[in-house]
C-alpha positions as a Markdown table, in Angstrom:
| # | Residue | x | y | z |
|---|---|---|---|---|
| 1 | Met | 68.4 | 57.5 | 127.4 |
| 2 | Lys | 69.8 | 60.1 | 125.1 |
| 3 | Arg | 69.2 | 63.7 | 126.0 |
| 4 | Phe | 66.7 | 65.6 | 123.8 |
| 5 | Val | 68.5 | 68.2 | 121.4 |
| 6 | Pro | 65.9 | 70.7 | 120.4 |
| 7 | Phe | 65.4 | 71.6 | 116.7 |
| 8 | Met | 66.5 | 75.1 | 115.7 |
| 9 | Pro | 65.0 | 77.1 | 112.8 |
| 10 | Glu | 66.9 | 77.4 | 109.6 |
| 11 | His | 64.4 | 78.4 | 106.8 |
| 12 | Thr | 61.1 | 79.6 | 106.0 |
| 13 | Leu | 60.2 | 78.9 | 102.5 |
| 14 | Asn | 57.5 | 81.0 | 100.8 |
| 15 | Gly | 55.9 | 80.3 | 97.6 |
| 16 | His | 52.3 | 78.9 | 98.1 |
| 17 | Thr | 49.3 | 81.1 | 98.4 |
| 18 | Asp | 47.2 | 78.8 | 100.6 |
| 19 | Ser | 47.3 | 76.4 | 103.4 |
| 20 | Ile | 49.9 | 73.3 | 102.9 |
| 21 | Asn | 48.4 | 70.0 | 102.9 |
| 22 | Ser | 51.4 | 67.7 | 102.2 |
| 23 | Leu | 55.2 | 67.5 | 102.7 |
| 24 | Ala | 57.5 | 64.9 | 101.6 |
| 25 | Phe | 61.4 | 64.5 | 101.5 |
| 26 | Ser | 62.8 | 62.6 | 98.9 |
| 27 | Pro | 64.6 | 59.2 | 99.9 |
| 28 | Thr | 68.1 | 60.9 | 100.1 |
| 29 | Gly | 66.8 | 64.0 | 101.7 |
| 30 | Asn | 68.1 | 66.3 | 99.1 |
| 31 | Arg | 64.8 | 67.4 | 98.0 |
| 32 | Leu | 61.8 | 68.4 | 99.8 |
| 33 | Ala | 58.1 | 68.6 | 98.0 |
| 34 | Ser | 55.2 | 70.8 | 99.3 |
| 35 | Gly | 51.7 | 70.7 | 98.0 |
| 36 | Ser | 49.0 | 73.4 | 98.8 |
| 37 | Glu | 45.3 | 73.8 | 98.8 |
| 38 | Asp | 45.9 | 76.4 | 96.1 |
| 39 | Gly | 47.1 | 73.4 | 93.6 |
| 40 | Ser | 50.7 | 74.4 | 93.7 |
| 41 | Leu | 53.4 | 72.0 | 93.9 |
| 42 | Ile | 57.0 | 73.3 | 94.8 |
| 43 | Ile | 60.3 | 71.2 | 95.3 |
| 44 | Trp | 62.8 | 72.9 | 97.1 |
| 45 | Glu | 66.7 | 72.1 | 98.2 |
| 46 | Pro | 66.0 | 71.9 | 101.9 |
| 47 | Leu | 69.8 | 72.5 | 102.9 |
| 48 | Asn | 69.8 | 75.9 | 101.6 |
| 49 | Gly | 66.0 | 76.6 | 100.9 |
| 50 | Thr | 66.3 | 77.1 | 97.1 |
| 51 | Leu | 63.2 | 76.7 | 95.0 |
| 52 | Ile | 64.2 | 74.2 | 92.3 |
| 53 | Tyr | 60.7 | 73.8 | 90.6 |
| 54 | Arg | 57.0 | 74.9 | 90.7 |
| 55 | Thr | 53.9 | 74.0 | 88.9 |
| 56 | Val | 50.2 | 74.4 | 89.5 |
| 57 | Phe | 47.4 | 72.0 | 89.3 |
| 58 | His | 43.6 | 72.5 | 88.8 |
| 59 | Ser | 42.8 | 71.5 | 92.2 |
| 60 | Ala | 44.3 | 71.2 | 95.7 |
| 61 | Ile | 47.1 | 68.8 | 96.3 |
| 62 | Leu | 46.1 | 66.3 | 98.9 |
| 63 | Ser | 49.0 | 63.7 | 99.1 |
| 64 | Leu | 52.8 | 63.3 | 97.8 |
| 65 | Thr | 55.2 | 60.6 | 98.0 |
| 66 | Trp | 58.6 | 59.9 | 96.5 |
| 67 | Asp | 59.4 | 56.6 | 94.8 |
| 68 | Pro | 62.2 | 54.7 | 97.1 |
| 69 | Arg | 63.6 | 53.0 | 94.0 |
| 70 | His | 63.7 | 56.1 | 91.8 |
| 71 | Phe | 65.0 | 58.8 | 93.3 |
| 72 | Gly | 64.0 | 61.6 | 91.3 |
| 73 | Arg | 60.4 | 60.5 | 90.9 |
| 74 | Leu | 57.6 | 62.1 | 92.8 |
| 75 | Phe | 53.7 | 60.7 | 92.8 |
| 76 | Ile | 51.2 | 63.5 | 93.4 |
| 77 | Gly | 47.5 | 63.3 | 94.3 |
| 78 | Cys | 45.0 | 66.0 | 94.0 |
| 79 | Ser | 41.3 | 66.7 | 95.2 |
| 80 | Asp | 39.8 | 66.3 | 91.7 |
| 81 | Gly | 41.1 | 62.8 | 91.2 |
| 82 | Thr | 44.3 | 63.9 | 89.1 |
| 83 | Leu | 47.3 | 61.3 | 89.7 |
| 84 | Ala | 50.5 | 62.9 | 88.4 |
| 85 | Ile | 54.2 | 61.8 | 88.2 |
| 86 | Cys | 57.0 | 64.2 | 88.4 |
| 87 | Glu | 60.4 | 62.9 | 87.0 |
| 88 | Asn | 63.5 | 64.7 | 88.0 |
| 89 | Ser | 61.7 | 68.0 | 88.9 |
| 90 | Glu | 60.5 | 68.3 | 85.5 |
| 91 | Glu | 57.0 | 68.7 | 84.0 |
| 92 | Ser | 54.7 | 66.4 | 85.5 |
| 93 | Thr | 52.6 | 63.6 | 83.2 |
| 94 | Ser | 49.4 | 61.9 | 84.3 |
| 95 | Ser | 50.3 | 58.5 | 84.0 |
| 96 | Ile | 48.5 | 56.3 | 86.5 |
| 97 | Leu | 45.2 | 54.5 | 85.3 |
| 98 | Thr | 42.7 | 53.4 | 87.8 |
| 99 | Gly | 39.3 | 53.8 | 86.2 |
| 100 | Thr | 38.3 | 55.9 | 89.3 |
| 101 | Lys | 37.7 | 59.6 | 89.5 |
| 102 | Ala | 37.7 | 60.6 | 93.1 |
| 103 | Pro | 39.9 | 62.8 | 95.7 |
| 104 | Val | 43.4 | 61.2 | 96.2 |
| 105 | Phe | 43.7 | 61.1 | 99.9 |
| 106 | Ala | 47.0 | 59.2 | 100.5 |
| 107 | Leu | 49.9 | 57.6 | 98.4 |
| 108 | Thr | 52.8 | 55.1 | 99.2 |
| 109 | Val | 55.2 | 52.9 | 97.2 |
| 110 | Asp | 56.5 | 49.6 | 98.2 |
| 111 | Glu | 60.5 | 49.7 | 98.0 |
| 112 | Tyr | 60.5 | 46.1 | 97.2 |
| 113 | Ser | 57.9 | 45.8 | 94.4 |
| 114 | Gly | 57.6 | 49.4 | 93.1 |
| 115 | His | 53.9 | 48.8 | 93.4 |
| 116 | Val | 52.1 | 52.3 | 94.0 |
| 117 | Thr | 49.1 | 52.2 | 96.5 |
| 118 | Ile | 46.5 | 54.8 | 96.5 |
| 119 | Ala | 43.5 | 55.8 | 98.8 |
| 120 | Leu | 41.1 | 56.9 | 96.0 |
| 121 | Gly | 37.7 | 58.2 | 97.4 |
| 122 | Ser | 36.5 | 55.1 | 99.2 |
| 123 | Glu | 38.8 | 52.4 | 97.5 |
| 124 | Ile | 42.3 | 51.4 | 98.3 |
| 125 | His | 44.2 | 50.4 | 94.7 |
| 126 | Ile | 47.3 | 48.7 | 94.1 |
| 127 | Thr | 48.8 | 49.8 | 90.8 |
| 128 | Lys | 52.1 | 48.6 | 89.0 |
| 129 | Glu | 54.0 | 50.0 | 86.4 |
| 130 | Ile | 53.0 | 48.5 | 82.9 |
| 131 | Ala | 55.4 | 50.6 | 80.9 |
| 132 | Cys | 58.2 | 53.6 | 81.7 |
| 133 | Asp | 56.3 | 56.0 | 84.0 |
| 134 | Lys | 53.0 | 54.5 | 83.3 |
| 135 | Tyr | 50.9 | 52.6 | 86.1 |
| 136 | Ala | 47.6 | 51.0 | 86.1 |
| 137 | Thr | 45.4 | 49.4 | 88.8 |
| 138 | Phe | 45.7 | 45.5 | 89.1 |
| 139 | Arg | 44.0 | 45.0 | 92.5 |
| 140 | Ile | 41.5 | 46.9 | 94.7 |
| 141 | Phe | 41.2 | 46.0 | 98.5 |
| 142 | Pro | 37.8 | 45.2 | 99.8 |
| 143 | Pro | 36.1 | 47.5 | 102.3 |
| 144 | Pro | 37.1 | 47.4 | 105.9 |
| 145 | Pro | 34.8 | 46.0 | 108.4 |
| 146 | Glu | 32.8 | 48.5 | 110.3 |
| 147 | Leu | 33.7 | 49.6 | 113.8 |
| 148 | Pro | 31.0 | 49.4 | 116.5 |
| 149 | Leu | 29.9 | 53.1 | 116.0 |
| 150 | Thr | 28.5 | 55.1 | 118.8 |
| 151 | Ala | 25.7 | 57.9 | 118.4 |
| 152 | Glu | 28.3 | 60.4 | 118.5 |
| 153 | Gln | 29.9 | 59.3 | 115.5 |
| 154 | Pro | 27.4 | 57.7 | 112.8 |
| 155 | Asp | 29.5 | 58.4 | 109.7 |
| 156 | Lys | 30.4 | 55.4 | 107.9 |
| 157 | Arg | 32.2 | 56.8 | 104.7 |
| 158 | Ile | 35.1 | 55.0 | 103.8 |
| 159 | Arg | 38.4 | 57.1 | 103.7 |
| 160 | Gly | 41.9 | 55.9 | 103.6 |
| 161 | Arg | 43.9 | 58.6 | 105.5 |
| 162 | Val | 47.3 | 57.0 | 105.5 |
| 163 | Leu | 49.0 | 54.0 | 103.8 |
| 164 | Ala | 52.3 | 52.2 | 104.8 |
| 165 | Phe | 53.7 | 49.0 | 103.6 |
| 166 | Arg | 55.6 | 46.6 | 105.9 |
| 167 | Glu | 57.2 | 43.1 | 106.3 |
| 168 | Lys | 58.6 | 43.4 | 102.9 |
| 169 | Gly | 55.5 | 44.6 | 101.3 |
| 170 | Ser | 53.6 | 41.6 | 102.1 |
| 171 | Glu | 51.4 | 43.6 | 104.4 |
| 172 | Leu | 49.7 | 47.0 | 103.9 |
| 173 | Val | 48.6 | 49.2 | 107.0 |
| 174 | Val | 45.8 | 51.4 | 106.4 |
| 175 | Ala | 44.5 | 54.1 | 108.7 |
| 176 | Tyr | 40.8 | 54.8 | 107.9 |
| 177 | Leu | 38.8 | 58.1 | 108.7 |
| 178 | Asn | 36.0 | 56.1 | 110.4 |
| 179 | His | 37.1 | 52.4 | 110.4 |
| 180 | Gly | 40.3 | 52.4 | 112.6 |
| 181 | Val | 43.6 | 50.9 | 111.3 |
| 182 | Val | 43.5 | 47.6 | 109.4 |
| 183 | Cys | 46.5 | 45.7 | 108.2 |
| 184 | Trp | 45.8 | 44.0 | 105.1 |
| 185 | Asp | 47.8 | 40.9 | 103.5 |
| 186 | Thr | 48.7 | 42.1 | 99.8 |
| 187 | Arg | 48.6 | 38.7 | 98.6 |
| 188 | Ser | 45.4 | 37.3 | 99.7 |
| 189 | Phe | 43.8 | 40.6 | 100.5 |
| 190 | Glu | 42.6 | 39.4 | 103.9 |
| 191 | Gln | 42.6 | 41.1 | 107.3 |
| 192 | Arg | 45.5 | 40.3 | 109.6 |
| 193 | Trp | 44.4 | 42.5 | 112.3 |
| 194 | Gln | 42.6 | 45.8 | 113.1 |
| 195 | Ile | 42.9 | 48.3 | 115.7 |
| 196 | Asn | 39.6 | 49.9 | 117.0 |
| 197 | Pro | 40.4 | 53.6 | 118.4 |
| 198 | Ile | 39.2 | 53.8 | 122.1 |
| 199 | His | 38.4 | 57.4 | 122.0 |
| 200 | Ser | 34.4 | 58.0 | 121.7 |
| 201 | His | 33.9 | 59.2 | 118.2 |
| 202 | Gln | 36.8 | 56.8 | 116.5 |
| 203 | Ile | 37.7 | 59.1 | 113.9 |
| 204 | Val | 41.3 | 59.0 | 112.7 |
| 205 | Gly | 42.9 | 62.1 | 111.7 |
| 206 | His | 46.3 | 61.0 | 110.6 |
| 207 | Ala | 48.7 | 58.4 | 111.6 |
| 208 | Ala | 52.5 | 57.3 | 111.3 |
| 209 | Leu | 54.1 | 54.0 | 111.8 |
| 210 | Ser | 57.3 | 54.1 | 113.8 |
| 211 | Ser | 60.5 | 53.1 | 112.3 |
| 212 | Asp | 60.6 | 49.8 | 113.8 |
| 213 | Met | 57.2 | 49.0 | 112.5 |
| 214 | Lys | 56.0 | 48.0 | 116.0 |
| 215 | Arg | 53.7 | 51.0 | 116.9 |
| 216 | Ile | 51.7 | 53.4 | 115.1 |
| 217 | Ala | 50.5 | 57.0 | 116.3 |
| 218 | Leu | 47.4 | 58.3 | 115.7 |
| 219 | Thr | 45.8 | 61.7 | 116.0 |
| 220 | Asn | 42.3 | 61.5 | 117.3 |
| 221 | Leu | 40.6 | 64.5 | 116.3 |
| 222 | Gly | 39.7 | 64.8 | 120.1 |
| 223 | Asp | 42.4 | 65.3 | 122.9 |
| 224 | Gly | 45.6 | 64.6 | 120.9 |
| 225 | Val | 47.8 | 61.6 | 119.8 |
| 226 | Asp | 47.4 | 58.1 | 121.0 |
| 227 | Ile | 50.3 | 55.5 | 120.2 |
| 228 | Tyr | 49.1 | 52.0 | 120.0 |
| 229 | Ser | 51.1 | 48.6 | 119.7 |
| 230 | Leu | 50.3 | 47.1 | 116.2 |
| 231 | Gly | 47.3 | 45.0 | 116.6 |
| 232 | Arg | 46.2 | 46.2 | 120.0 |
| 233 | Ser | 42.9 | 48.5 | 120.5 |
| 234 | His | 44.0 | 50.3 | 123.6 |
| 235 | Pro | 46.9 | 52.8 | 123.5 |
| 236 | Asp | 50.1 | 52.4 | 125.2 |
| 237 | Ile | 50.8 | 56.2 | 125.6 |
| 238 | Arg | 48.6 | 59.3 | 125.3 |
| 239 | Leu | 49.7 | 62.8 | 124.3 |
| 240 | Glu | 47.6 | 65.7 | 124.7 |
| 241 | Asn | 47.0 | 68.1 | 122.0 |
| 242 | Arg | 43.5 | 69.8 | 122.2 |
| 243 | Pro | 42.1 | 71.8 | 119.5 |
| 244 | Leu | 41.3 | 75.6 | 120.3 |
| 245 | Ser | 37.8 | 75.2 | 119.0 |
| 246 | Glu | 35.4 | 72.8 | 117.1 |
| 247 | Glu | 36.0 | 75.3 | 114.1 |
| 248 | Lys | 39.7 | 74.5 | 114.2 |
| 249 | Asn | 39.5 | 70.9 | 115.0 |
| 250 | Ile | 41.0 | 69.7 | 111.7 |
| 251 | Pro | 43.4 | 66.6 | 110.7 |
| 252 | Met | 46.8 | 67.5 | 112.2 |
| 253 | Gln | 49.6 | 65.2 | 110.8 |
| 254 | Val | 51.9 | 63.3 | 112.9 |
| 255 | Ser | 55.6 | 61.7 | 112.5 |
| 256 | Trp | 58.2 | 60.0 | 114.4 |
| 257 | Leu | 61.5 | 61.4 | 115.3 |
| 258 | Arg | 64.8 | 60.2 | 116.0 |
| 259 | Asp | 64.1 | 56.4 | 115.4 |
| 260 | Gly | 61.0 | 56.5 | 117.6 |
| 261 | Ala | 62.6 | 58.4 | 120.6 |
| 262 | Ala | 60.0 | 61.2 | 120.0 |
| 263 | Val | 56.6 | 61.9 | 118.1 |
| 264 | Val | 55.8 | 65.5 | 116.5 |
| 265 | Ser | 52.4 | 66.9 | 115.6 |
| 266 | Gly | 51.1 | 70.0 | 114.1 |
| 267 | Ser | 48.5 | 71.9 | 116.1 |
| 268 | Ala | 45.8 | 74.9 | 115.5 |
| 269 | Asp | 47.6 | 77.4 | 117.7 |
| 270 | Gly | 50.6 | 77.6 | 115.6 |
| 271 | Gly | 52.8 | 75.4 | 117.9 |
| 272 | Val | 54.6 | 72.2 | 116.5 |
| 273 | His | 54.7 | 70.0 | 119.6 |
| 274 | Ile | 57.3 | 67.3 | 120.3 |
| 275 | Trp | 56.9 | 64.6 | 123.1 |
| 276 | Glu | 59.5 | 62.2 | 124.3 |
| 277 | Ile | 58.6 | 58.5 | 124.0 |
| 278 | Pro | 58.0 | 56.3 | 126.1 |
| 279 | Ser | 57.5 | 59.0 | 128.8 |
| 280 | Gly | 55.1 | 61.2 | 126.9 |
| 281 | Glu | 56.8 | 64.3 | 128.1 |
| 282 | Ala | 56.4 | 67.5 | 126.3 |
| 283 | Val | 60.0 | 68.5 | 125.2 |
| 284 | Gln | 59.6 | 71.2 | 122.6 |
| 285 | Ser | 57.0 | 73.5 | 121.0 |
| 286 | Leu | 58.2 | 75.4 | 117.9 |
| 287 | Glu | 55.9 | 78.6 | 117.5 |
| 288 | His | 54.5 | 79.7 | 114.0 |
| 289 | Glu | 52.9 | 83.0 | 114.5 |
| 290 | Gly | 49.3 | 81.7 | 115.6 |
| 291 | Cys | 48.8 | 79.9 | 112.1 |
| 292 | Ile | 47.3 | 76.3 | 111.9 |
| 293 | Val | 50.2 | 73.9 | 111.4 |
| 294 | Gln | 48.7 | 71.0 | 109.6 |
| 295 | Ala | 51.6 | 69.1 | 107.7 |
| 296 | Val | 54.8 | 68.0 | 109.2 |
| 297 | Ala | 57.5 | 66.0 | 107.6 |
| 298 | Val | 60.7 | 64.1 | 108.9 |
| 299 | Cys | 64.2 | 63.4 | 107.2 |
| 300 | His | 66.7 | 61.1 | 108.4 |
| 301 | Thr | 65.8 | 62.1 | 111.9 |
| 302 | Ile | 67.8 | 65.3 | 111.4 |
| 303 | Tyr | 65.3 | 67.7 | 109.7 |
| 304 | Leu | 61.9 | 68.5 | 110.8 |
| 305 | Val | 59.7 | 70.4 | 108.3 |
| 306 | Phe | 56.1 | 71.9 | 108.9 |
| 307 | Gly | 53.6 | 73.9 | 106.7 |
| 308 | Ser | 51.0 | 76.5 | 107.5 |
| 309 | Phe | 49.2 | 79.1 | 105.3 |
| 310 | Ser | 52.1 | 81.3 | 105.7 |
| 311 | Gly | 54.8 | 79.0 | 104.4 |
| 312 | Val | 57.3 | 76.0 | 105.2 |
| 313 | Ser | 59.7 | 76.2 | 108.1 |
């Protein structure tokens, strides 16, 4: 096993006035997008920390994703239902027609078909490009099956938290807030498998597929991060990352590092925690002045960025 090489701080990027909800590297890694609770979207040059573009929406930005087929195209989702496209760091346009006005919790783009999938309120939409930079919904996934809920968590709201295509776009993996993880067939819209989280309340805060598409890391809004093999409802590895208090127990994002050799997650204590896989050993904690670190993103296993109230590092 290769020796873990720790991350070293390079830049602190300031420009938002509220907490950062979403971070996304462009496919080539030469751009970093950050979206905030204050509605601001900033595109940075990560190598030197230069601010390239900034605009402000009317509500909080919840989700960001870049188009892997059009390297300068960024999709933005907001809490008021706004769905926008920013092309080559120029003025954004609202060109995604869904017929639904609801918070945009997650976005992803299939690199094979170019279809954009959206977690929109309680629905999961697949949209396709009908004209240049104009998209429209053409299918909506059925609701996920209910989990065996406990008395501790009676919440049945359907909320897609994370979306990821696999198997050349033939499967869509959806991590739901209250319904575990479901893999859908994107042609038949039938369920292929489901992960029922083992923690008592079964809530999923965030999730990330490994680069080999065989494992998924879930933040469980309880004691930390659980790593499951796809389709299995018992974790292979459990990583401790407990919240400081119930008030600070908010969804922390998780990501894989270095081709699945490590996992990183934010925390409420200002630390960005990294664990080696498969040992589960904690190998580094990057401190961030006691702020809640909610958003993390990784680029080509080289760059790690995280966002808090005070900025992007």
